[in-house]
C-alpha positions in Angstrom: -140.6 55.1 -120.5 -138.9 54.0 -123.7 -135.5 55.6 -123.8 -132.3 55.1 -125.7 -128.7 55.6 -124.6 -125.7 56.8 -126.6 -124.8 53.1 -127.2 -128.2 52.5 -128.7 -129.9 50.4 -126.0 -133.6 51.0 -126.0 -135.6 50.5 -122.7 -139.2 49.4 -123.2 -142.0 48.6 -120.7 -144.1 45.4 -120.6 -147.7 46.4 -121.1 -150.5 44.1 -119.9 -153.5 43.3 -122.1 -155.4 46.0 -120.2 -152.8 48.6 -121.2 -151.2 48.8 -117.7 -147.5 49.7 -117.6 -146.4 47.6 -114.7 -143.0 49.3 -114.2 -144.6 52.7 -113.9 -147.0 51.3 -111.3 -144.1 49.7 -109.4 -142.1 52.9 -109.4 -145.0 55.0 -108.3 -145.7 52.7 -105.4 -142.3 52.6 -103.8 -140.5 55.2 -101.6 -138.5 58.1 -103.0 -135.2 56.4 -102.0 -136.1 53.1 -103.6 -137.3 54.9 -106.7 -134.0 56.9 -106.9 -132.1 53.6 -106.7 -134.3 52.0 -109.3 -133.9 54.9 -111.8 -130.1 54.8 -111.2 -130.1 51.0 -112.0 -132.1 51.6 -115.2 -129.7 54.3 -116.3 -126.8 51.9 -115.9 -128.7 49.2 -117.8 -129.4 51.6 -120.6 -125.7 52.4 -120.8 -124.3 48.9 -120.5 -127.0 46.7 -121.8 -126.0 43.0 -122.0 -122.5 43.9 -120.7 -124.0 44.6 -117.2 -122.9 42.0 -114.6 -123.1 41.3 -110.9 -123.6 42.9 -108.5 -126.0 45.1 -110.5 -127.5 42.4 -112.7 -128.2 38.7 -112.3 -129.2 36.0 -114.8 -132.2 33.9 -113.7 -132.2 31.5 -116.7 -134.4 31.2 -119.8 -133.5 34.7 -121.0 -134.6 36.4 -117.8 -132.5 38.9 -115.9 -132.9 41.0 -112.8 -131.5 44.4 -111.9 -130.3 44.2 -108.3 -130.3 47.1 -105.9 -130.3 47.0 -102.1 -134.0 46.1 -102.0 -135.1 46.9 -105.5 -135.4 44.2 -108.1 -136.5 44.9 -111.6 -136.9 42.0 -114.1 -136.1 42.3 -117.7 -135.2 40.5 -120.9 -133.4 41.4 -124.1 -135.0 41.6 -127.6 -133.5 42.0 -131.0 -132.2 45.4 -132.2 -130.7 46.3 -128.8 -134.0 46.5 -127.0 -134.6 45.7 -123.3 -138.1 45.0 -122.0 -138.8 45.7 -118.3 -141.2 43.0 -117.1 -141.9 43.8 -113.5 -140.4 44.9 -110.2 -140.6 44.2 -106.5 -138.9 45.1 -103.2 -136.8 42.3 -101.8 -137.8 41.2 -98.3 -135.9 37.9 -98.2 -133.0 36.2 -99.9 -135.0 34.3 -102.5 -137.4 35.6 -105.1 -141.0 34.4 -104.3 -142.1 31.7 -106.6 -145.3 33.5 -107.6 -143.3 36.5 -108.8 -140.8 34.3 -110.8 -143.8 32.5 -112.4 -145.4 35.8 -113.4 -142.2 37.3 -114.9 -141.3 34.1 -116.8 -144.8 34.1 -118.3 -144.3 37.8 -119.4 -140.9 37.0 -120.8 -142.4 34.3 -123.0 -145.1 36.8 -124.1 -142.6 39.3 -125.4 
């Protein structure tokens, strides 16, 4: 899924030690409407990079960010050379992010 926009932001996917691309798995498991929303959010992220702000993006601390759709949440971090690494995604069912998901994406963020 690595892609680059005209401004030079490169989108990369976090890969588990088993070679699993978690964002691809997430996108394939959600509805067509949610997938369309997620892909639109990713397009905006690739165009705006670290200039993207609320309501489309939120800062979660420790270098971790989330793309924010109606229900779609995609976690990401920035790396040198205008790279963005997508860490995980989930569909929001309540106002707060479940602690086990935050723990998982923070661990992945530290790995990259």
